[in-house]
C-alpha positions as CSV (number, residue, x, y, z in Angstrom):
1,M,7.5,9.7,32.1
2,K,10.8,7.8,32.6
3,R,8.3,5.7,34.6
4,L,5.9,4.7,32.3
5,C,8.8,4.2,29.7
6,S,10.7,2.0,31.4
7,L,7.2,-0.3,32.7
8,T,6.1,-1.0,29.4
9,I,9.3,-3.0,28.2
10,L,7.3,-5.5,30.4
11,A,4.5,-5.6,27.3
12,L,-3.6,-12.8,-2.2
13,G,-5.7,-15.2,-3.3
14,L,-9.4,-14.5,-4.5
15,T,-11.5,-12.0,-4.4
16,A,-13.3,-9.9,-1.4
17,L,-16.5,-11.6,-2.9
18,T,-15.1,-15.0,-2.3
19,V,-14.8,-13.7,1.5
20,Q,-18.3,-12.0,1.4
21,A,-19.9,-15.3,0.1
22,Q,-18.8,-17.5,2.8
23,E,-21.0,-18.5,5.6
24,T,-20.8,-16.2,8.7
25,A,-19.3,-17.8,11.4
26,P,-21.2,-17.6,14.7
27,V,-20.0,-15.2,17.7
28,A,-20.2,-17.6,20.8
29,A,-18.9,-17.9,24.1
30,H,-16.1,-20.6,24.3
31,T,-17.1,-22.7,21.3
32,Y,-14.0,-23.2,20.0
33,E,-10.4,-24.0,20.9
34,A,-7.5,-20.3,19.9
35,G,-5.2,-20.6,16.9
36,L,-2.5,-19.3,17.2
37,S,0.1,-18.4,14.1
38,T,2.7,-15.4,13.3
39,L,2.0,-13.0,11.5
40,V,3.5,-11.2,8.8
41,V,2.0,-7.9,7.0
42,Q,3.1,-8.3,3.2
43,D,2.6,-5.2,0.8
44,E,4.6,-2.8,-0.6
45,R,5.8,-0.8,2.5
46,S,9.3,-2.2,2.9
47,D,10.1,0.7,5.3
48,R,8.3,0.1,7.5
49,E,7.8,-4.0,8.1
50,L,4.9,-4.9,10.2
51,E,4.4,-8.3,12.4
52,G,3.2,-10.0,14.5
53,L,0.7,-12.7,16.0
54,I,-3.1,-14.0,15.3
55,W,-5.5,-15.9,17.0
56,Y,-8.5,-17.3,15.6
57,P,-11.1,-20.2,16.6
58,T,-10.3,-23.6,15.9
59,D,-12.4,-27.1,16.1
60,A,-9.0,-28.8,17.3
61,A,-8.8,-30.0,20.6
62,E,-4.6,-30.5,21.2
63,P,-2.2,-30.1,21.9
64,T,-2.7,-26.9,23.6
65,Q,0.4,-25.3,25.2
66,P,1.3,-21.5,26.3
67,D,1.6,-19.0,23.7
68,F,5.0,-17.8,25.2
69,K,7.5,-18.7,27.6
70,S,8.0,-16.4,30.9
71,A,9.2,-16.1,34.3
72,V,7.0,-13.3,35.0
73,W,4.0,-13.4,32.6
74,V,1.0,-16.3,32.3
75,G,0.8,-17.5,28.9
76,A,-2.4,-17.8,27.0
77,Q,-3.2,-21.6,26.1
78,V,-3.2,-22.1,22.4
79,I,-2.7,-24.6,19.4
80,R,0.0,-23.7,17.4
81,D,-0.7,-23.2,13.4
82,A,-4.1,-25.2,14.0
83,K,-6.4,-25.5,11.3
84,A,-9.1,-23.3,11.4
85,A,-12.6,-23.2,11.9
86,P,-15.0,-23.4,8.7
87,G,-16.4,-19.9,8.4
88,A,-15.9,-16.0,8.0
89,F,-15.0,-14.6,11.5
90,P,-15.1,-11.4,12.8
91,L,-12.2,-9.3,13.1
92,I,-10.2,-7.3,15.9
93,V,-7.0,-5.8,15.6
94,L,-5.1,-5.0,19.0
95,S,-2.7,-1.6,19.1
96,H,-0.4,-1.9,22.1
97,G,0.8,0.8,24.3
98,M,4.0,3.1,24.3
99,F,7.0,0.7,24.0
100,G,4.6,-2.4,24.2
101,N,4.2,-5.4,21.7
102,A,2.0,-7.7,20.5
103,R,2.0,-10.3,22.9
104,N,0.6,-7.8,25.7
105,Q,-3.1,-8.8,25.6
106,A,-2.3,-12.0,24.4
107,W,-5.0,-13.0,27.3
108,L,-7.3,-11.4,25.7
109,A,-6.9,-12.1,22.1
110,A,-7.2,-16.1,22.9
111,E,-10.2,-15.7,25.3
112,M,-11.9,-13.6,21.9
113,A,-10.5,-16.5,19.4
114,R,-12.0,-18.8,21.7
115,R,-15.5,-16.3,21.3
116,G,-15.3,-16.8,18.1
117,F,-13.3,-13.6,16.7
118,V,-9.7,-13.7,14.8
119,V,-7.5,-11.0,16.6
120,A,-4.5,-9.6,14.8
121,A,-1.8,-7.4,16.4
122,V,1.4,-6.1,15.4
123,D,4.6,-4.6,16.8
124,H,4.2,-1.0,16.1
125,P,8.0,0.3,14.6
126,G,9.2,3.0,16.6
127,T,6.7,2.2,19.7
128,S,7.4,-0.8,20.2
129,T,9.5,-3.4,22.7
130,W,11.9,-4.1,20.2
131,Q,12.0,-1.4,17.6
132,R,12.7,1.9,19.3
133,D,13.8,3.8,16.3
134,P,13.7,7.7,17.3
135,D,12.7,8.3,13.3
136,Q,10.1,5.8,13.2
137,R,8.7,6.8,16.6
138,R,8.3,11.0,15.5
139,A,6.2,9.3,13.0
140,L,3.6,8.9,15.1
141,W,0.7,9.0,12.2
142,R,1.9,6.3,11.2
143,R,0.8,3.9,14.1
144,P,-3.1,4.5,12.7
145,G,-1.7,3.4,9.3
146,D,-0.4,0.5,10.7
147,I,-3.7,-0.8,11.7
148,T,-4.8,0.2,7.9
149,R,-2.2,-1.7,6.6
150,L,-3.0,-4.6,8.9
151,I,-6.9,-4.8,7.7
152,D,-5.9,-4.1,4.2
153,F,-4.1,-7.8,4.4
154,A,-6.2,-9.2,6.9
155,V,-9.5,-9.1,5.1
156,L,-7.7,-10.3,1.3
157,P,-8.5,-14.3,1.2
158,G,-5.1,-16.3,1.4
159,T,-3.5,-14.3,3.0
160,L,-4.3,-15.9,7.0
161,P,-4.6,-19.0,8.2
162,V,-8.5,-18.2,8.7
163,L,-11.2,-16.2,6.7
164,V,-12.7,-13.0,8.1
165,D,-15.2,-10.9,7.0
166,P,-14.7,-7.7,6.1
167,D,-17.7,-6.1,6.8
168,R,-17.2,-7.2,10.6
169,V,-14.2,-5.1,11.6
170,F,-13.5,-4.0,15.3
171,M,-10.5,-2.4,17.2
172,A,-9.3,-2.6,20.7
173,G,-6.4,-0.2,21.9
174,H,-4.4,0.3,25.2
175,S,-2.8,3.3,26.2
176,L,-1.0,4.8,23.5
177,G,-3.2,1.8,21.3
178,G,-5.8,3.8,22.7
179,F,-5.0,7.1,21.4
180,T,-4.5,5.5,18.2
181,A,-7.8,3.7,18.3
182,L,-9.3,7.3,18.7
183,A,-7.3,8.6,15.8
184,L,-9.0,5.5,13.3
185,A,-12.1,6.9,14.7
186,G,-12.2,9.9,13.3
187,A,-10.5,12.0,16.0
188,R,-7.9,14.7,15.0
189,Y,-4.8,15.5,16.2
190,D,-4.5,19.5,17.0
191,A,-0.9,20.6,17.5
192,E,-1.8,24.3,19.2
193,R,-4.3,22.7,21.5
194,L,-1.9,20.6,23.0
195,E,1.0,23.0,23.1
196,R,-1.7,25.4,25.0
197,F,-2.6,22.6,27.0
198,C,1.1,21.7,28.0
199,E,1.9,25.2,28.7
200,T,-0.8,25.1,31.3
201,M,0.1,21.7,33.0
202,P,3.6,20.9,31.3
203,S,4.3,17.5,33.9
204,E,1.2,15.6,32.8
205,L,2.6,12.6,31.1
206,A,1.6,13.0,27.4
207,C,3.4,16.4,27.4
208,G,6.8,15.2,28.2
209,I,6.5,12.3,25.6
210,F,5.5,13.8,22.9
211,A,7.9,16.7,23.1
212,D,10.6,14.3,23.3
213,W,9.7,12.6,20.8
214,Q,9.5,15.9,18.7
215,I,5.7,14.8,17.6
216,A,4.2,17.7,15.2
217,Q,7.5,19.8,15.5
218,T,8.3,20.4,12.0
219,P,5.3,21.8,9.3
220,K,5.2,18.7,7.0
221,D,5.3,16.8,10.2
222,R,2.0,18.9,11.7
223,V,0.2,18.4,8.6
224,R,0.4,14.7,8.4
225,M,-0.3,14.5,12.1
226,Q,-3.3,16.6,11.5
227,A,-4.8,14.7,8.8
228,D,-7.5,12.7,8.6
229,L,-6.7,8.9,9.5
230,A,-9.9,7.6,10.1
231,D,-10.3,3.9,8.7
232,K,-14.6,3.6,8.3
233,R,-14.3,-0.3,8.0
234,I,-13.8,-0.3,11.7
235,R,-17.1,-0.3,13.1
236,A,-16.7,-0.4,16.8
237,F,-13.7,0.5,19.4
238,A,-12.6,-0.8,22.6
239,V,-10.3,1.9,24.4
240,F,-8.2,0.7,26.9
241,D,-7.5,3.9,29.9
242,L,-5.6,5.7,26.9
243,G,-3.5,8.5,26.9
244,G,-3.3,11.6,24.7
245,T,-6.7,12.8,25.0
246,Q,-5.8,16.1,25.4
247,S,-4.0,16.4,21.5
248,F,-7.0,15.9,20.1
249,S,-9.6,18.5,18.9
250,D,-13.0,18.8,20.5
251,A,-14.3,19.4,17.4
252,S,-13.3,16.2,15.8
253,L,-14.0,14.2,19.1
254,T,-17.6,15.6,18.7
255,R,-17.9,13.9,15.2
256,I,-17.2,10.4,16.2
257,D,-20.1,8.3,14.8
258,R,-19.2,5.1,15.5
259,P,-19.4,3.2,19.2
260,L,-16.7,3.1,22.0
261,L,-15.9,1.0,24.8
262,V,-14.1,3.4,27.3
263,F,-12.6,1.7,30.1
264,G,-11.0,4.3,32.8
265,A,-8.5,3.0,35.0
266,P,-8.8,4.9,38.4
267,I,-6.1,3.1,40.2
268,M,-3.6,5.5,38.7
269,N,-0.2,4.0,38.8
270,S,1.4,4.5,35.6
271,G,1.4,8.7,35.1
272,L,-1.7,8.8,33.4
273,T,-4.4,11.2,35.1
274,L,-7.8,9.9,34.4
275,D,-9.4,13.7,34.9
276,I,-7.8,14.8,31.2
277,E,-7.5,11.3,29.8
278,S,-10.7,9.2,29.9
279,R,-12.9,11.0,32.1
280,A,-12.4,14.1,29.7
281,L,-12.4,11.8,26.5
282,I,-16.3,11.0,27.2
283,K,-17.2,14.6,28.3
284,A,-16.2,15.5,24.3
285,L,-17.7,13.0,22.8
286,P,-21.0,12.6,21.5
287,S,-24.0,11.8,24.1
288,G,-25.1,8.3,23.3
289,S,-22.3,7.0,21.1
290,F,-20.3,5.7,23.7
291,R,-20.1,3.0,27.0
292,Y,-17.6,4.3,29.9
293,I,-16.8,2.1,32.4
294,E,-14.7,2.8,35.8
295,P,-13.9,-0.1,37.6
296,A,-13.1,0.9,41.4
297,T,-9.9,-1.4,41.8
298,L,-8.3,-1.4,38.0
299,S,-5.0,-0.1,37.3
300,H,-3.5,0.6,34.1
301,F,-1.5,-2.6,34.0
302,D,-4.5,-4.8,34.3
303,F,-4.8,-4.6,30.7
304,F,-1.5,-7.0,30.4
305,N,-1.3,-10.7,31.2
306,L,-1.6,-12.4,34.3
307,C,1.5,-12.4,36.6
308,K,3.2,-15.6,37.8
309,P,3.6,-15.3,41.6
310,A,7.6,-14.6,41.5
311,G,6.7,-11.9,39.0
312,Y,6.6,-9.0,41.5
313,E,9.9,-10.4,43.5
314,I,11.4,-11.0,40.2
315,L,11.1,-7.2,38.5
316,A,11.2,-5.8,42.3
317,K,15.1,-7.6,42.1
318,E,16.1,-7.2,38.5
319,L,14.5,-4.1,37.4
320,P,13.5,-2.2,40.9
321,G,10.7,0.1,40.4
322,D,9.0,-1.7,37.7
323,E,7.3,-4.4,40.2
324,V,4.0,-2.2,40.2
325,I,3.3,-3.6,37.1
326,C,2.9,-7.1,38.8
327,E,1.0,-5.4,41.7
328,D,-2.0,-7.4,42.2
329,G,-1.5,-9.3,39.1
330,G,-2.6,-12.6,40.1
331,T,-6.3,-13.3,41.5
332,H,-7.5,-9.5,41.2
333,R,-5.9,-9.3,37.8
334,A,-7.9,-12.4,36.9
335,A,-11.2,-10.6,37.7
336,M,-10.6,-8.1,35.9
337,H,-10.0,-9.7,32.9
338,D,-13.1,-11.4,33.4
339,L,-14.8,-8.1,33.6
340,I,-13.4,-6.6,30.9
341,L,-13.9,-9.4,28.6
342,D,-17.6,-9.9,29.0
343,E,-17.8,-6.6,28.4
344,V,-15.8,-6.4,25.4
345,T,-17.7,-9.3,23.9
346,A,-21.2,-8.4,24.7
347,F,-19.9,-4.7,23.0
348,F,-18.6,-6.2,19.4
349,A,-21.7,-8.5,19.6
350,Q,-24.3,-5.8,19.7
351,S,-22.2,-3.9,17.3
352,L,-22.7,-6.7,15.1
353,D,-26.5,-6.7,15.0
């Protein structure tokens, strides 16, 4: 548990009818450049502020620049605050992993913007790099709620620098973000099932983390965690090497009725056990409801941004043990990114038909 906790540090205007009346923008490969703007979800929830980033298609051509500067990570090329391309685009909401942040999948977000999608990501309070309040973390049921709030905000005309189509909403989540995605797809937390599982396999990562965070330890928290947190507006989900599968009831997994693209990472360098996570998930899902992909050389951290050549050495020196995040983080990871991008694009495009 300590290893993954440490490793994940380094990741109103008009009515809705106006959006629906807009010309629907096409989904095409490499038609656009990627615009980037900061994102602040404005609603009545002042106790849980949501901030992040939004990537979107633009017809502007320059000037491009990296979306962030880092000695370790390669930034994606974007045009900051560019004018959005015309039309209403499909929306992808991203959910980062444990103690990650909205930039962890910037590579994916920028490229999907070039392919005709709007991508929005927020930092989840309590489980993000810079927001680790234990009370927010304990309220894990609020993580799916963050995504619902993000969608509520994004589909309102005038709130974003780009129009989104409220009838074409998708989601992708990595690690704990995959857990979040499943909850939004209709999976229901089952505290008793997780307790029984952890009695037999107490060393499993999710058992240690959820116990440490005191998830569903009080009657009120248990009711909230086990509530139906699904958001029916999300048409399809991409789940990237999730954790926490054993906390969902089998019955709820068998009732999921929306398409899932599930990636499992057999290079298990994160502490997750594939047989009780992604592989167990697909055994519980309804037949024909998912596509499962398990590339032989894919690791948990290949869903992060590319690493610069010096990244491995920098981490080995400054945060010994964390350098595994950048292991094969260059050419090999780039190849994994190409595979993931093509699969996600094809999967979401098929869900549009």
